[in-house]
N, C-alpha and C positions, 0 to 999 in steps of 0.2 A: 504493500500500500504506500509506504513512504517513498519507495523507488518510483512508483507510478506518479505520485504527487510531484516528486522532484523533476521527473521528466516533463510533466505538464508545465511546471514553472519555467523550465529551461526553454520549452517551445514558445511559451507566451512571451518571455523576455526576448527571445530571438525575433519573434514577429514584431514586437515593439521596436527593437533596434533597427530592423530592416525598414519598418514604416517610418521611423524618425529620420533615418539616413535618406530614404527616398524623398520624404517631404522636404528635408533640408536642401537636397540637390535640386528638387523642382523649384523651390522658392529661390534658391541661389541663381538658377538660370533665368528665371523670370526677372529678378532684380538686375542681373547682368544685361539682359536684352534691353530692358527699359532704360538703363543708365549709360549704355555705350553706343547707342544709335539714336541720339536725341534729335538729329536732323538728318536729312538726306540731300544728295546732290540735286535730285529732281525737284524737291520742294523749295530749294533756295536759289533757283536760277533767276527769279525775278526780284526786283527791289520791292519791298512791301508796299501795298497800295497806299497812296497818299504821302509817301515818304518825302518826295521832293517838295511837295506843297508844305508839309509840316516844317521843313527846314528852310523854306523860302529859297530853294537852290535851283539855279538855272543849269540843268544838266547839259543841254545842247550848247549853251554858251560856254560852259566849262570846257567841253570837248573841242570847241573852236579855238579857245584861248590858249590851251596847253597841248603840247605834243604828248600823245599817249601811245606808248609802245607796249603791245601785248607780248609777254615773255613767259615761257614755262620752263622750269628747271627740274631735273630729276631729284627725287628724295634719296639722300644717302642712307636713310633708315630702312625703307622698304620698297624703294624703286618707283613709287607712283610719281606722277607729274604734279608740280606745284605752280599753278597758273597765277599770273600777276599782271597788273598794269604798272609799268615803269613810266612815271610822269615827270617830265622835265620842267624845271623852273624856267621862266621866260629868259632869264640871264644865261641859262645853260646852253641854249641852242639845242643841239642833240648830243651834248657831252654828258657822260655819266660820272666824270671825274670831278665831283664836288660833294659837299656835305649832303647826306641823305637821311631821311626818316622813313622807317618801315612801319606800316600801320597794320594792326591786327584786330579784325572785327570781332564782334560778339556773336553769341549763338543765335542763329536765325537770320543774321545779316550775311553779307558777302563783300567782295572787294569794292563794289560800287557804293555800298552804304558808308564807306569811309571818305567819300569824296568831299563832304562839307569840311571836315577837319583837314583833309589833304590840301584844300585851297588855302587854309591858313598857313601851313608850312611852305607851300609854294610861294606865297606872297613874301615870306621871310627869306626866300632865296634857296631853300632846300629842294633837292630832288626828292621825289616820293615814290616808294614802292608800296602798293596795296595789293595783298594777295588773298586768295581763297584758302580758308582753313580746311582741314580734313572734312570729308563728307559734305562739302559746300560748293554749290554752283559747279564749276569745271574741275574741282578737286574731287576725284572719285575714291580717295582712300577710305577704306572701311574703318569704322569705329570712331566715336568721339570720346575723349579720355580726360576731359577737364584740364587740358594743357599738358598732360604727361607725355603723350606721343606727339602732340601738336608742337611742342617746343623744338622738335627736330626740324620741322619745316621752316620755322623762323630762323634757326641757326644756319640752315642751308642758305637762306636768303642773306643773312649777315655775311656769310663767307663769299657769296656771289658779289655783293656790293663791294666788299673789301678788294676783290680782284679787279673790279671796274674802276674803283676810286681809291687807289692805294694811298694811305696816309690821311685820308679825309675822315671826318667824324661821322659816325653812324648812330642815330638815335632810334628809339623804339617807342611807339605809342600803342597801348593796348586797352581795349574797352571790355569790361565785364568778363565773359569767358576768355576773350582775347587778352585780358589782363593777367589771367592765370598762365596762359601761354607765355606771355612776355616775362612774368616773374620767374617761372620755372626755367626759362631759357637763360636769363641773365645770371641765375644762380648755378648754372651748369658749367663745370670745367673752368676754363679761363675766360668765359664770355664776359664777365664783369670788367675785364681788362680791354675788351674789344668793342664793347658797346659804350658810347660816350654818355648817354643819358637815357632814362626810362620814365615815361609818363603813364600812370595807371589810373584809368577812370572807372570807378565802381568795380574794382577787381574781385573776381572769385578767388577766395584764398584756400578753400578746403573742399576737396571732392567728397570726403566722408560726410561733412556737414550738409552739403547740397543734396546728396542722395538721401540722407536721413530725413531732411526736411520734406522732400518730396514724398517719401514713404509715409511720414506722419500725416501729410495732407490727404493722402489716399484713405486713411482711417479704415484699414482692413480688419482691425480687431486682432492683429498678430503683433507681438512686441516688435517695435522698430529696431531695437538693438539686435534681436535675433535675425530679422530679415537683412539688416546691414551686414551682419556677420556672414550669413550665407552668401550674399552677393559679393562680398569681399573675397571669400574663399574661391568662388568660381572665377572672379576677376584675376586672381593670382594664377589659377590653373590655366586659364585661357590666354591671358595677355602677359603674364609674368611679372606683374607688379601689383602692389596693394594700394588701397585708398590712401594710406598714410604716406606713401611715396609721392603723392601729388599735393602735399601740404606746401603751399607757396611761401608762407612765412619762414618755415624751416629751411626751404631751399635758398632763401634770400638772407639767411642769417649772416651778418657781417659783410654783405656785399658792399663793395666800395664805389660802385657806379652811382652817380647822383640820381635820386629817385624823387619824383613828385607824385604823390597820391592825391586823387580828387574823389571825394565821396560825399554822401548825404546822410544825415541822421534820419531822414524819412524813407530811405531806400528799404523796401521790404523784400527785395529779391537777393541782393548781396548786402546784407546788413552792415551798418557802420563799423562794427568790430572787425570785419574782414580787412578793410583798408587800414584800420588802425594797427592791427596785428602785423601787417606787412611793414608799415611805417616803423613800428617799434623794432623790427628785426634788422633794419638797415643801419649801417654805420652812422653814428650821431651827426657827424659833420657833413654828410652828403644826402640828407633827407629833408623833404618838405611835405607838408600836408595842408590841403585846403578843403575844409568841410563846410557844406551849406546845410541849412536847417530843414528846408521844406521840399526840395526837388525830388521827383520820382526817379526811378532807376535810369541812369544815363541821360537825364534831361537838363543837366547843368549848362550845356552849350546853348540850349534854348532859353532857359530861365535867367541865366546870368552871363549872357554872351560877352559883354564888354569886360566884365570882371574875369571871365575865363581867359580871354585874350590877354588881359593885363598880367595875369598870373603866369601864363606861358611866356609872354615877353620877358618878364623878369627872370624866370627860370632859365630860359635859353640864353639870355644875356650873361648870366652868371657862369654858365658852363659851356659857352661857345668855344 
């Protein structure tokens, strides 16, 4: 009798273990699928409806005023092509050999949605490179990784510009999801010695936090910590890195590149603490932060345009 009862218990425990493992794997793959393909190339080919009107931007006039060269370079990471618009300042003619700013768009945008800020840098005499991030528009690379794999595309563009403009300064501006890309790139290897300055607007600072926040919003009745753990496990198995590897503040710890963080206390997508954590991680004498009180996510350019320009003017003048 005792032997039979023991056997039953072993079978029950075995079934529970198999069920638990199966459930964890299922949840992990669901979280993985939902967090690593947030956008697709097909769905980001067009500029969002009303975008040009919202920004008061004359797209056709911009294309007439500036020479725009379409270039695609191969990824040194996994071989996909990284398409970009190489836009020449009026003073440059068709020369790439001058100071250049690389622009990194946010999730759901594409290289064209950077045009309004591109015009600012062009007017300051910089050439501009604005490129499509992974799974966006003409960049068909699979998976979105909150900047972790995206940083390699940015690094490839930094190296390309270095070859075209040897000795000239290269700056980076990244917005939201693109801010994570920029932060992880400047914190990688010797990139903080090769990038002259970084401007981060409403940057994402934590893959783990963003995924947990989305899971919490879904209100599935399953502990968020458990779902995150499952997703993180599958992420490591499939892509070879964990959520913690995409912590931007940790990657930028002690970075010597001058950094300007722009954020808002009213931002409910990338909360104020994200930009502040990044600011706190950077070397004391090379960091600045401008925080507004009321702007929604990435709307400081619209709400405080003159102040935005003034802040950039002062920052660029200091580190030109």
